[in-house]
VOKOL-706420 format. One line per 3 residues: number of its first residue (from 1); for each residue x, y, z of C-alpha. Coordinates in Angstrom, 1 decimal. Layout:
REM residues N
NUM> X,Y,Z | ...;
***
This chain:
REM residues 490
1> -87.8,3.2,-95.1 | -88.7,3.9,-91.5 | -89.6,0.2,-90.9;
4> -86.2,-0.8,-92.3 | -84.5,1.8,-90.0 | -86.3,0.4,-87.0;
7> -85.4,-3.1,-87.9 | -81.7,-2.3,-88.2 | -81.9,-0.4,-84.9;
10> -83.4,-3.4,-83.2 | -80.7,-5.6,-84.7 | -78.1,-3.3,-83.3;
13> -79.6,-3.3,-79.8 | -80.0,-7.1,-79.6 | -76.4,-7.8,-78.3;
16> -76.9,-5.1,-75.7 | -80.1,-6.6,-74.6 | -78.5,-10.0,-74.4;
19> -75.8,-8.6,-72.2 | -78.2,-7.0,-69.8 | -80.3,-10.1,-69.6;
22> -77.1,-12.1,-68.7 | -76.2,-9.5,-66.0 | -79.7,-9.7,-64.5;
25> -79.5,-13.5,-64.4 | -76.1,-13.4,-62.7 | -77.5,-10.9,-60.2;
28> -80.4,-13.2,-59.5 | -78.1,-16.1,-58.9 | -75.8,-14.0,-56.7;
31> -78.8,-12.8,-54.7 | -80.0,-16.4,-54.2 | -76.6,-17.4,-53.0;
34> -76.4,-14.5,-50.6 | -79.9,-15.3,-49.4 | -78.9,-18.9,-48.8;
37> -75.9,-17.8,-46.9 | -77.9,-15.4,-44.8 | -80.3,-18.2,-44.0;
40> -77.4,-20.2,-42.4 | -78.2,-18.2,-39.3 | -81.1,-20.0,-37.7;
43> -84.5,-18.3,-37.6 | -85.0,-19.7,-34.2 | -83.7,-22.5,-31.9;
46> -87.2,-23.9,-31.1 | -86.8,-27.2,-33.0 | -83.3,-27.8,-31.6;
49> -84.5,-27.0,-28.0 | -87.4,-29.4,-28.4 | -85.2,-32.1,-29.7;
52> -82.5,-32.1,-27.0 | -84.4,-30.8,-23.9 | -85.5,-34.3,-22.6;
55> -81.8,-35.3,-22.4 | -80.7,-32.3,-20.3 | -81.0,-32.6,-16.5;
58> -80.8,-30.4,-13.4 | -78.5,-31.8,-10.7 | -78.9,-31.0,-6.9;
61> -76.3,-32.3,-4.5 | -76.4,-32.4,-0.7 | -73.3,-32.4,1.5;
64> -73.0,-32.8,5.3 | -70.7,-30.0,6.6 | -69.3,-30.5,10.1;
67> -69.9,-27.7,12.6 | -66.8,-25.6,13.7 | -64.9,-27.0,16.7;
70> -64.1,-23.6,18.1 | -65.3,-20.0,18.0 | -64.1,-19.7,14.5;
73> -67.5,-18.5,13.3 | -66.3,-15.0,14.4 | -62.9,-13.4,13.5;
76> -60.0,-14.1,15.8 | -59.6,-11.2,18.2 | -63.3,-10.2,17.9;
79> -64.9,-8.8,21.1 | -67.6,-11.5,20.5 | -65.0,-14.4,20.6;
82> -65.3,-14.9,24.4 | -69.1,-14.8,24.2 | -69.2,-17.6,21.5;
85> -66.7,-19.7,23.4 | -68.8,-19.5,26.5 | -71.9,-20.3,24.5;
88> -70.2,-23.4,23.0 | -69.0,-24.5,26.5 | -72.6,-24.4,27.8;
91> -74.3,-25.9,24.7 | -71.6,-28.1,23.2 | -70.2,-28.0,19.7;
94> -72.5,-26.9,16.8 | -74.1,-29.8,15.1 | -73.3,-30.7,11.4;
97> -75.4,-28.9,8.8 | -76.6,-29.8,5.3 | -75.3,-27.8,2.3;
100> -76.8,-27.9,-1.2 | -75.4,-27.1,-4.6 | -76.9,-26.9,-8.1;
103> -75.6,-27.9,-11.4 | -76.4,-29.3,-14.8 | -75.8,-32.5,-16.8;
106> -77.0,-34.5,-19.8 | -77.9,-38.1,-20.5 | -75.7,-40.0,-22.9;
109> -77.4,-43.4,-22.9 | -80.9,-44.8,-22.6 | -79.8,-46.9,-19.6;
112> -79.0,-43.8,-17.5 | -75.3,-42.7,-17.8 | -75.1,-38.9,-17.2;
115> -72.2,-36.5,-17.8 | -71.6,-33.5,-15.6 | -68.7,-31.5,-14.0;
118> -66.6,-33.1,-11.2 | -66.9,-29.8,-9.2 | -70.7,-30.1,-9.3;
121> -70.8,-33.4,-7.4 | -67.5,-33.4,-5.5 | -67.8,-34.5,-1.9;
124> -71.6,-34.9,-2.3 | -73.4,-37.3,0.0 | -76.5,-37.4,-2.2;
127> -77.1,-36.6,-5.8 | -80.6,-35.9,-7.2 | -81.2,-35.7,-10.9;
130> -84.3,-33.9,-12.2 | -85.5,-34.6,-15.7 | -87.3,-32.3,-18.1;
133> -90.5,-34.3,-17.8 | -90.6,-33.6,-14.1 | -89.5,-36.8,-12.4;
136> -86.4,-37.3,-10.2 | -83.9,-40.1,-9.7 | -81.0,-40.6,-7.3;
139> -77.6,-40.9,-9.0 | -74.4,-42.8,-8.1 | -70.9,-41.7,-9.1;
142> -69.3,-44.0,-11.6 | -66.1,-42.1,-11.7 | -64.5,-38.7,-11.8;
145> -61.5,-37.0,-13.5 | -60.5,-33.8,-11.7 | -57.9,-33.1,-14.4;
148> -60.6,-32.3,-16.9 | -63.4,-31.6,-14.3 | -65.6,-34.4,-15.7;
151> -67.8,-36.8,-13.7 | -69.9,-39.8,-14.9 | -73.1,-40.6,-13.0;
154> -75.5,-43.4,-13.3 | -79.3,-43.5,-12.6 | -81.6,-46.5,-12.7;
157> -84.6,-45.6,-14.9 | -87.7,-47.7,-15.1 | -88.0,-46.9,-18.9;
160> -85.4,-46.1,-21.5 | -84.2,-42.4,-21.3 | -83.9,-40.0,-24.2;
163> -80.2,-39.2,-24.7 | -77.9,-37.1,-26.8 | -74.7,-38.0,-28.6;
166> -71.3,-36.3,-28.8 | -70.2,-34.5,-31.9 | -66.7,-33.9,-33.3;
169> -65.5,-30.8,-31.4 | -62.5,-30.5,-33.7 | -64.9,-29.8,-36.6;
172> -66.4,-26.8,-34.7 | -65.5,-23.5,-36.4 | -65.1,-20.1,-34.9;
175> -68.2,-18.1,-35.7 | -70.7,-21.0,-35.9 | -73.8,-21.0,-33.9;
178> -74.1,-23.0,-30.7 | -76.7,-23.5,-27.9 | -76.1,-24.0,-24.2;
181> -78.6,-25.6,-21.9 | -78.6,-26.0,-18.1 | -79.7,-24.8,-14.7;
184> -78.3,-21.3,-14.4 | -78.7,-19.9,-10.9 | -81.2,-22.6,-10.1;
187> -83.7,-21.5,-12.8 | -83.8,-24.9,-14.4 | -83.9,-26.0,-18.1;
190> -82.7,-22.6,-19.5 | -81.5,-22.1,-23.1 | -79.0,-19.6,-24.3;
193> -77.4,-19.2,-27.7 | -74.3,-17.7,-29.2 | -71.3,-18.5,-31.4;
196> -68.0,-20.3,-31.0 | -65.7,-17.4,-30.1 | -62.4,-19.3,-30.0;
199> -61.1,-22.9,-29.8 | -58.2,-24.7,-28.1 | -58.3,-22.4,-25.1;
202> -56.2,-23.5,-22.0 | -57.1,-22.3,-18.5 | -55.0,-24.1,-15.9;
205> -55.1,-27.8,-16.4 | -52.7,-30.1,-18.2 | -55.3,-31.5,-20.5;
208> -57.3,-28.4,-21.1 | -58.9,-28.0,-24.5 | -61.8,-25.5,-24.1;
211> -64.2,-24.1,-26.6 | -64.9,-20.5,-25.9 | -68.4,-19.2,-26.5;
214> -70.4,-16.0,-25.9 | -73.6,-18.1,-25.2 | -74.7,-17.0,-21.7;
217> -73.2,-19.4,-19.1 | -73.8,-18.7,-15.4 | -73.4,-20.5,-12.1;
220> -75.5,-23.6,-12.3 | -74.7,-24.2,-16.0 | -71.7,-26.2,-14.9;
223> -71.8,-29.7,-16.4 | -74.5,-28.8,-19.0 | -74.1,-29.4,-22.7;
226> -73.0,-27.1,-25.5 | -74.8,-28.1,-28.7 | -74.0,-27.6,-32.4;
229> -76.9,-27.0,-34.8 | -77.2,-30.7,-35.4 | -78.1,-31.4,-31.8;
232> -74.7,-32.9,-31.0 | -72.8,-32.2,-27.8 | -69.5,-30.5,-28.7;
235> -68.6,-29.3,-25.2 | -69.4,-29.5,-21.5 | -69.9,-26.1,-20.0;
238> -67.4,-25.7,-17.2 | -66.2,-22.2,-16.5 | -66.7,-18.5,-17.1;
241> -64.5,-15.5,-17.1 | -66.2,-12.8,-15.1 | -65.3,-10.0,-12.6;
244> -68.6,-10.4,-10.7 | -69.6,-14.0,-11.1 | -72.2,-13.3,-13.9;
247> -71.9,-13.9,-17.6 | -70.1,-11.3,-19.7 | -70.0,-13.5,-22.8;
250> -66.8,-15.4,-22.1 | -67.7,-18.9,-21.3 | -65.7,-22.1,-21.6;
253> -66.8,-25.7,-22.5 | -64.5,-28.7,-22.3 | -64.2,-30.0,-25.9;
256> -66.2,-33.1,-26.6 | -63.2,-35.0,-28.1 | -61.5,-34.7,-24.7;
259> -64.6,-35.7,-22.8 | -65.5,-38.8,-24.8 | -62.1,-40.4,-24.0;
262> -62.5,-39.6,-20.3 | -66.1,-40.9,-20.3 | -65.1,-44.2,-22.0;
265> -62.4,-44.8,-19.4 | -64.7,-43.9,-16.5 | -67.3,-46.2,-17.8;
268> -64.9,-49.1,-18.3 | -62.6,-48.7,-15.3 | -64.2,-46.2,-12.9;
271> -61.1,-44.1,-13.3 | -58.8,-42.6,-15.9 | -55.8,-44.5,-17.3;
274> -53.6,-42.0,-19.2 | -50.5,-42.8,-21.0 | -47.2,-41.8,-19.4;
277> -43.9,-41.1,-21.2 | -41.8,-40.3,-18.2 | -40.0,-37.1,-19.3;
280> -39.9,-33.5,-18.2 | -40.2,-31.1,-21.1 | -40.4,-27.5,-22.1;
283> -41.3,-25.6,-25.2 | -38.7,-24.8,-27.8 | -38.5,-21.0,-28.1;
286> -36.8,-19.3,-31.0 | -33.7,-18.5,-28.9 | -33.5,-22.2,-27.8;
289> -33.9,-23.4,-31.4 | -30.9,-21.2,-32.3 | -28.8,-23.1,-29.8;
292> -29.9,-26.6,-30.9 | -27.9,-28.2,-33.7 | -30.1,-29.4,-36.6;
295> -33.3,-27.5,-35.5 | -34.3,-24.9,-38.1 | -37.4,-23.6,-36.3;
298> -39.0,-23.4,-32.9 | -41.0,-26.6,-32.7 | -41.2,-29.9,-30.8;
301> -40.8,-30.6,-27.0 | -37.3,-30.2,-25.4 | -36.6,-32.9,-22.9;
304> -35.1,-31.4,-19.7 | -34.9,-34.6,-17.6 | -35.5,-38.3,-18.0;
307> -36.3,-40.0,-14.6 | -36.8,-43.7,-14.2 | -39.6,-44.8,-16.5;
310> -40.6,-45.7,-20.1 | -38.6,-43.0,-21.9 | -35.3,-43.8,-20.1;
313> -35.8,-47.5,-20.8 | -36.2,-46.7,-24.5 | -32.9,-44.7,-24.5;
316> -34.2,-41.1,-24.4 | -31.8,-38.5,-23.0 | -32.0,-35.0,-21.6;
319> -31.5,-32.5,-24.4 | -33.5,-34.6,-27.0 | -36.1,-32.7,-28.9;
322> -39.3,-34.8,-29.5 | -40.4,-34.0,-33.0 | -43.1,-36.6,-33.6;
325> -45.1,-39.1,-31.4 | -46.7,-42.1,-33.1 | -46.8,-40.4,-36.4;
328> -48.1,-37.0,-35.1 | -45.9,-34.0,-35.6 | -45.3,-32.2,-32.3;
331> -45.5,-28.4,-32.3 | -45.3,-27.8,-28.5 | -45.4,-29.4,-25.1;
334> -49.1,-28.9,-24.6 | -49.9,-30.9,-27.7 | -47.5,-33.7,-26.7;
337> -49.0,-34.0,-23.2 | -52.5,-34.3,-24.6 | -51.5,-36.9,-27.2;
340> -49.6,-39.0,-24.7 | -52.4,-38.8,-22.2 | -54.9,-40.0,-24.7;
343> -52.7,-43.0,-25.8 | -53.6,-46.4,-24.3 | -51.4,-47.6,-21.4;
346> -49.1,-50.4,-22.3 | -48.9,-49.7,-26.0 | -45.6,-49.3,-27.8;
349> -45.3,-46.1,-29.8 | -42.5,-44.6,-32.0 | -41.0,-41.2,-31.2;
352> -38.8,-39.3,-33.6 | -36.3,-37.2,-31.7 | -33.5,-34.9,-32.6;
355> -30.2,-35.6,-30.9 | -26.8,-34.0,-31.7 | -28.1,-32.6,-35.0;
358> -29.5,-36.0,-36.2 | -32.9,-37.6,-36.0 | -33.5,-41.0,-34.6;
361> -36.5,-43.2,-33.7 | -37.2,-44.6,-30.3 | -39.7,-47.3,-29.4;
364> -41.4,-46.5,-26.1 | -43.9,-48.6,-24.2 | -46.1,-46.2,-22.3;
367> -46.7,-46.5,-18.6 | -49.7,-45.1,-16.6 | -49.7,-41.5,-15.6;
370> -51.8,-42.0,-12.5 | -49.4,-44.5,-10.9 | -46.4,-42.4,-11.7;
373> -47.5,-39.0,-10.4 | -44.9,-39.1,-7.6 | -42.0,-40.2,-9.7;
376> -38.8,-38.3,-8.8 | -36.2,-37.6,-11.5 | -33.0,-39.7,-11.0;
379> -29.8,-37.7,-10.3 | -27.1,-37.5,-12.9 | -24.0,-39.7,-12.6;
382> -21.4,-38.5,-10.2 | -18.1,-36.9,-10.8 | -15.4,-35.3,-8.6;
385> -15.2,-31.5,-8.9 | -12.0,-29.8,-9.8 | -10.2,-27.4,-7.5;
388> -12.4,-24.4,-6.7 | -12.2,-21.5,-9.1 | -14.6,-19.0,-10.5;
391> -15.3,-17.7,-14.0 | -17.2,-14.5,-15.1 | -18.8,-15.0,-18.5;
394> -22.1,-14.2,-20.2 | -23.1,-12.1,-17.1 | -22.6,-15.0,-14.8;
397> -20.1,-15.8,-12.1 | -19.8,-19.6,-11.8 | -17.9,-22.0,-9.6;
400> -17.5,-25.7,-9.3 | -19.6,-27.6,-6.8 | -17.7,-27.6,-3.5;
403> -18.7,-29.5,-0.3 | -19.7,-26.1,1.2 | -22.0,-25.2,-1.8;
406> -23.4,-28.7,-1.9 | -24.5,-28.3,1.7 | -25.9,-24.8,1.3;
409> -27.9,-25.8,-1.8 | -28.9,-29.2,-0.5 | -27.5,-30.9,-3.6;
412> -27.4,-34.6,-4.1 | -24.0,-36.2,-3.6 | -24.0,-37.2,-7.2;
415> -25.0,-33.7,-8.6 | -22.5,-32.2,-11.1 | -22.2,-28.9,-12.9;
418> -21.3,-25.3,-12.1 | -23.0,-23.3,-9.4 | -24.0,-19.7,-10.3;
421> -22.7,-17.5,-7.5 | -23.7,-14.2,-8.9 | -25.6,-12.7,-11.9;
424> -25.1,-9.3,-13.4 | -28.6,-7.5,-13.1 | -28.0,-5.8,-16.5;
427> -27.3,-9.1,-18.3 | -29.4,-11.3,-20.6 | -28.9,-14.1,-18.1;
430> -30.7,-12.0,-15.4 | -33.5,-11.2,-17.8 | -34.0,-15.0,-18.4;
433> -34.3,-15.6,-14.7 | -30.9,-17.1,-13.9 | -30.1,-16.5,-10.3;
436> -27.4,-17.2,-7.7 | -27.8,-20.8,-6.5 | -28.8,-22.2,-9.9;
439> -26.7,-25.1,-11.1 | -25.7,-25.2,-14.8 | -25.5,-28.9,-15.5;
442> -24.8,-28.8,-19.2 | -23.7,-26.4,-21.9 | -24.2,-27.2,-25.6;
445> -25.8,-30.5,-24.4 | -22.5,-31.5,-22.8 | -22.0,-32.0,-19.1;
448> -20.0,-29.5,-17.1 | -17.6,-30.0,-14.2 | -15.1,-27.1,-14.5;
451> -15.5,-23.4,-15.4 | -13.0,-23.9,-18.2 | -15.4,-26.3,-19.9;
454> -18.0,-23.6,-20.1 | -15.5,-21.3,-21.8 | -14.7,-24.1,-24.3;
457> -18.4,-24.6,-25.1 | -18.8,-20.8,-25.7 | -15.9,-20.8,-28.2;
460> -17.2,-23.9,-29.9 | -20.6,-22.3,-30.3 | -19.0,-19.1,-31.9;
463> -16.8,-21.2,-34.2 | -19.8,-23.1,-35.4 | -21.5,-19.8,-36.3;
466> -24.3,-20.1,-33.9 | -25.5,-17.1,-31.9 | -26.8,-18.9,-28.8;
469> -25.5,-21.5,-26.3 | -28.0,-23.9,-24.8 | -27.6,-24.3,-21.0;
472> -29.4,-26.9,-18.9 | -30.1,-25.2,-15.6 | -31.4,-26.8,-12.4;
475> -33.0,-25.0,-9.5 | -34.1,-27.0,-6.5 | -33.8,-30.1,-8.7;
478> -36.2,-28.8,-11.4 | -34.5,-28.6,-14.8 | -35.0,-26.2,-17.6;
481> -33.1,-25.1,-20.7 | -32.0,-21.5,-21.3 | -30.4,-20.1,-24.4;
484> -27.8,-17.2,-23.9 | -26.3,-15.1,-26.7 | -22.6,-15.5,-27.3;
487> -21.3,-12.3,-28.9 | -17.6,-11.7,-29.4 | -17.4,-9.1,-26.7;
490> -17.8,-11.6,-23.9;
***
């Protein structure tokens, strides 16, 4: 009887035992997965450093600095000023002196092409490259791009050099491990590690696309590579954010996908050749979007002016919103500038624009940015102003352009619009930086000549159920769009 009872008890416990065995198996699998995930963090960077070190170089530059012509080596008004002037009169001007600077770089081909920062080699008379193995070679400048702070150098090695390749910086993810190498503070071939802290950072340049990292970057690291864990260069270390010049864990590396395009052009042409659309643009803010017919959200690039150039030839107009460029949806002006700059000169691309509430496609043949830097926007067609009168509306006092105002504001003879003669400091217009002397060229994307036309545009905006009126404002010839609320109390 006892044996039968034990057997029944074992049979009753069997499902419970199966359940716990399954739970233990699941726990084991989970532990293995977590362990694998934890091992994603490298145990060390030894193998990676050994792999890429031969391709990383130290760069030393020498520059001849002319001696001062006068006693400027002491502050003006100093009691020593007369002494140094007499000294120079007796001994002649101080001779030129040599100045040295240090930086970093990396080899990208076995025949000796080297990438570094433009500011590392700018104005250098002599560039000396030191390799990991201990030998040195003189380098010549192939080309530079101050816009992205990239320079391409060339050395003539006796034997093929070890080199590194660029990776896809767009694939870099925030939080992944990276390693920086370079010549910080002249220490030479130094390694630091960290993570990608952020992407798509902009500092001050038009084509900025920086990877932010907390890997230690100091003076002398400029021009050195930022590696991913596969040994690919995903950025060129360029700048740091620091109150005292030392690393505080906020460093910036120009993204490799920007650098590769620049390097290819420098290698082929010795200079950059960026696409040029020929428009002035501004971001579409939510209040601007409210005033643009057919635009349901703040996106695209709003065209403020179309000077002589490719866009004008293709029929683009001020007030158009560029929604897509060559199949790429445009979110803001920064994205458009980068895409256009990366496009080949002379190619014909299709732009989808919003105009008068409807979309249309324009075919534009791109010019070259570098040859169009000094392009001046063309003035708008002329028109005779009406008799002088003023209007107070939306916190603004406006008047037609008179000969007197044209002279005071140095306006072109063909300029048209309404001159702002006063702005209520308590108004929305004042908050949005409208000031006396501004010229309102358009309202609701229609040209203005008389104050009454502005009143008409306001009423039309209200009747259409829109809350904002879009104004094209020019100040010293520079155009921008401003959206002002049109409530019934005005």
